[in-house]
C-alpha positions as CSV (number, residue, x, y, z in Angstrom):
1,X,-1.2,-18.2,17.1
2,X,-2.5,-15.7,14.6
3,X,-1.1,-12.7,16.5
4,X,2.4,-14.1,16.3
5,X,2.0,-14.7,12.5
6,X,0.7,-11.2,12.1
7,X,3.7,-9.7,13.9
8,X,6.1,-11.8,11.9
9,X,4.4,-10.8,8.6
10,X,4.5,-7.1,9.5
11,X,8.1,-7.3,10.5
12,X,9.0,-9.1,7.3
13,X,7.1,-6.5,5.2
14,X,9.0,-3.7,7.0
15,X,12.4,-5.5,6.7
16,X,12.1,-6.4,3.0
17,X,10.5,-3.1,2.1
18,X,13.6,-1.3,3.3
19,X,16.2,-3.4,1.5
20,X,16.2,-1.5,-1.8
21,X,14.7,1.8,-0.9
22,X,17.9,3.5,0.4
23,X,19.8,2.8,-2.9
24,X,17.1,4.0,-5.3
25,X,19.0,7.1,-6.4
26,X,22.3,5.2,-7.0
27,X,20.4,2.5,-8.9
28,X,18.8,5.2,-11.0
29,X,22.2,6.6,-11.9
30,X,23.5,3.1,-12.7
31,X,20.7,2.4,-15.2
32,X,19.6,5.8,-16.5
33,X,22.9,7.7,-16.5
34,X,22.2,11.3,-17.6
35,X,18.5,10.7,-17.4
36,X,18.5,9.7,-13.8
37,X,16.5,12.7,-12.6
38,X,13.7,11.8,-15.0
39,X,13.9,8.1,-14.0
40,X,13.6,9.0,-10.3
41,X,10.5,11.0,-11.2
42,X,9.0,8.1,-13.0
43,X,9.8,5.7,-10.2
44,X,8.3,8.1,-7.6
45,X,5.2,8.6,-9.7
46,X,4.6,4.9,-10.1
47,X,5.5,4.2,-6.5
48,X,2.9,6.8,-5.3
49,X,0.1,4.9,-7.0
50,X,0.4,2.5,-4.1
51,X,-1.0,5.2,-1.9
52,X,-4.2,5.1,-4.0
53,X,-4.5,1.4,-4.9
54,X,-3.1,0.0,-1.6
55,X,-5.9,1.1,0.7
56,X,-8.5,0.0,-1.8
57,X,-7.1,-3.4,-2.3
58,X,-6.4,-3.8,1.4
59,X,-10.0,-3.0,2.3
60,X,-11.2,-5.5,-0.3
61,X,-8.9,-8.3,1.0
62,X,-9.9,-7.7,4.6
63,X,-13.6,-7.7,3.7
64,X,-13.2,-10.8,1.6
65,X,-11.3,-12.5,4.6
66,X,-14.2,-11.8,6.9
67,X,-12.6,-8.9,8.8
68,X,-9.3,-10.7,9.4
69,X,-6.2,-8.6,8.8
70,X,-3.8,-11.5,8.5
71,X,-4.5,-12.1,4.9
72,X,-3.7,-8.5,4.0
73,X,-0.4,-8.6,5.9
74,X,0.6,-11.9,4.4
75,X,-0.1,-10.6,0.9
76,X,1.9,-7.4,1.6
77,X,4.8,-9.5,3.0
78,X,4.7,-11.8,-0.1
79,X,4.7,-8.9,-2.5
80,X,7.5,-7.1,-0.7
81,X,9.6,-10.3,-0.5
82,X,9.1,-10.8,-4.2
83,X,10.2,-7.2,-4.8
84,X,13.3,-7.8,-2.7
85,X,14.2,-10.9,-4.7
86,X,13.7,-8.9,-7.9
87,X,16.2,-6.2,-6.8
88,X,18.7,-8.9,-5.8
89,X,18.4,-10.4,-9.3
90,X,18.4,-7.1,-11.3
91,X,21.1,-5.2,-9.4
92,X,24.2,-7.4,-9.2
């Protein structure tokens, strides 16, 4: 059922999206040291571009999928899962 897959994809995106977010400031101090404030500014600046690019790409994906939102949620879950794996690999 596509509704069940949609709910699972959305839950996975929310779960994996929250894994590294709470430790961002500690990670910035670990890698940047005295420059951690500037590093957090760079991370926030890059992260905020998703607010511009995300809706544009999501609209394009939904339109390309014939109005089905499932593809957009699955892509979001896959990107978020990859990001979670990246953090697990980079931060020991």
